[in-house]
C-alpha positions as a Markdown table, in Angstrom:
| # | Residue | x | y | z |
|---|---|---|---|---|
| 1 | Met | 0.2 | 0.1 | 0.1 |
| 2 | Lys | 3.1 | 2.5 | 0.1 |
| 3 | Asn | 1.9 | 5.6 | -1.5 |
| 4 | Glu | -1.5 | 5.2 | -1.9 |
| 5 | Ile | -3.9 | 8.0 | -2.2 |
| 6 | Arg | -7.3 | 9.4 | -1.8 |
| 7 | Ile | -8.1 | 12.4 | -2.7 |
| 8 | Tyr | -11.3 | 14.3 | -2.4 |
| 9 | Asp | -12.7 | 17.0 | -3.2 |
| 10 | Asn | -15.6 | 19.6 | -1.3 |
| 11 | Gly | -16.6 | 21.5 | -4.6 |
| 12 | Gly | -15.1 | 24.4 | -2.6 |
| 13 | Lys | -17.3 | 24.5 | -0.5 |
| 14 | Thr | -15.3 | 25.1 | 2.2 |
| 15 | Phe | -11.7 | 26.8 | 1.8 |
| 16 | Asp | -9.8 | 23.8 | 2.5 |
| 17 | Arg | -10.7 | 22.0 | -1.5 |
| 18 | Tyr | -9.0 | 19.8 | -1.9 |
| 19 | Thr | -7.9 | 16.7 | 0.6 |
| 20 | Ala | -5.9 | 14.4 | 0.2 |
| 21 | Ile | -4.8 | 11.2 | 1.9 |
| 22 | Phe | -1.9 | 8.6 | 2.9 |
| 23 | Met | -3.4 | 5.6 | 3.5 |
| 24 | Asp | 0.1 | 3.6 | 4.5 |
| 25 | Arg | 0.7 | 6.5 | 7.5 |
| 26 | Asn | -2.0 | 5.4 | 9.5 |
| 27 | Tyr | -2.6 | 6.3 | 13.3 |
| 28 | Pro | -2.5 | 2.8 | 15.1 |
| 29 | Cys | -4.3 | 4.4 | 18.2 |
| 30 | Thr | -7.7 | 5.4 | 16.4 |
| 31 | Leu | -9.2 | 3.3 | 13.8 |
| 32 | Asn | -9.5 | 4.7 | 9.8 |
| 33 | Thr | -7.8 | 7.5 | 10.5 |
| 34 | Tyr | -4.6 | 8.4 | 8.4 |
| 35 | Glu | -2.4 | 11.8 | 7.5 |
| 36 | Cys | -3.8 | 13.7 | 5.1 |
| 37 | Leu | -2.6 | 17.1 | 4.1 |
| 38 | Gly | -5.4 | 19.7 | 3.4 |
| 39 | Met | -5.5 | 22.8 | 0.4 |
| 40 | Ser | -6.2 | 25.5 | -1.4 |
| 41 | Glu | -7.2 | 25.7 | -4.8 |
| 42 | Asn | -2.9 | 27.1 | -4.1 |
| 43 | Pro | -1.7 | 26.3 | -1.8 |
| 44 | Phe | 1.7 | 28.0 | -2.3 |
| 45 | Tyr | 0.8 | 31.9 | -1.8 |
| 46 | Pro | 0.6 | 33.7 | 1.1 |
| 47 | Gln | -3.8 | 32.8 | 1.0 |
| 48 | Gly | -3.7 | 29.9 | 0.0 |
| 49 | Phe | -4.0 | 26.8 | 2.7 |
| 50 | Cys | -1.9 | 23.9 | 2.8 |
| 51 | Gln | -1.4 | 21.9 | 6.0 |
| 52 | His | -1.0 | 18.7 | 7.9 |
| 53 | Ser | -3.9 | 17.1 | 9.8 |
| 54 | Ala | -5.6 | 13.3 | 10.0 |
| 55 | Ala | -8.5 | 12.6 | 8.8 |
| 56 | Met | -10.1 | 9.7 | 7.9 |
| 57 | Pro | -11.8 | 8.6 | 4.4 |
| 58 | Gly | -15.4 | 8.9 | 2.8 |
| 59 | Gln | -17.9 | 10.8 | 0.5 |
| 60 | His | -18.1 | 13.9 | 4.1 |
| 61 | Leu | -14.8 | 14.6 | 2.5 |
| 62 | Gly | -16.7 | 15.4 | -1.1 |
| 63 | Lys | -16.3 | 13.8 | -4.0 |
| 64 | Arg | -13.0 | 11.4 | -4.9 |
| 65 | Ile | -11.0 | 12.7 | -7.7 |
| 66 | Glu | -7.4 | 11.2 | -8.6 |
| 67 | Leu | -4.3 | 13.5 | -8.2 |
| 68 | Ser | -4.7 | 14.2 | -11.8 |
| 69 | Glu | -8.0 | 16.2 | -12.0 |
| 70 | Leu | -5.5 | 18.7 | -8.6 |
| 71 | Pro | -4.2 | 21.8 | -10.1 |
| 72 | Ala | -1.0 | 21.9 | -10.7 |
| 73 | Asp | 0.4 | 23.1 | -7.3 |
| 74 | Cys | -1.6 | 20.9 | -5.5 |
| 75 | Gln | 0.2 | 17.7 | -7.6 |
| 76 | Lys | 4.3 | 19.6 | -6.4 |
| 77 | Ala | 2.7 | 19.7 | -3.2 |
| 78 | Ile | 2.2 | 16.0 | -3.0 |
| 79 | Gln | 4.7 | 15.3 | -4.5 |
| 80 | Gln | 7.1 | 16.5 | -2.2 |
| 81 | Glu | 5.0 | 15.6 | 1.1 |
| 82 | Ile | 5.7 | 11.7 | -0.6 |
| 83 | Ser | 9.3 | 12.3 | -2.5 |
């Protein structure tokens, strides 16, 4: 499961529109909770958002999408995280 990433898009309902969950980084003391990266469309801009957190995968995060569907800067943030 190395580098399995589930990506969700809530369609812009919140500023942290995108959530990338790293399925190989679970928290041993909690059930179905994994490290994640929450991002806005412009994660590297001063008014953007990109923060590590923990999340449970599921529809509550929005629609599941592919890495290629993310804005280029969001793809870059994920690539930096897994390198």
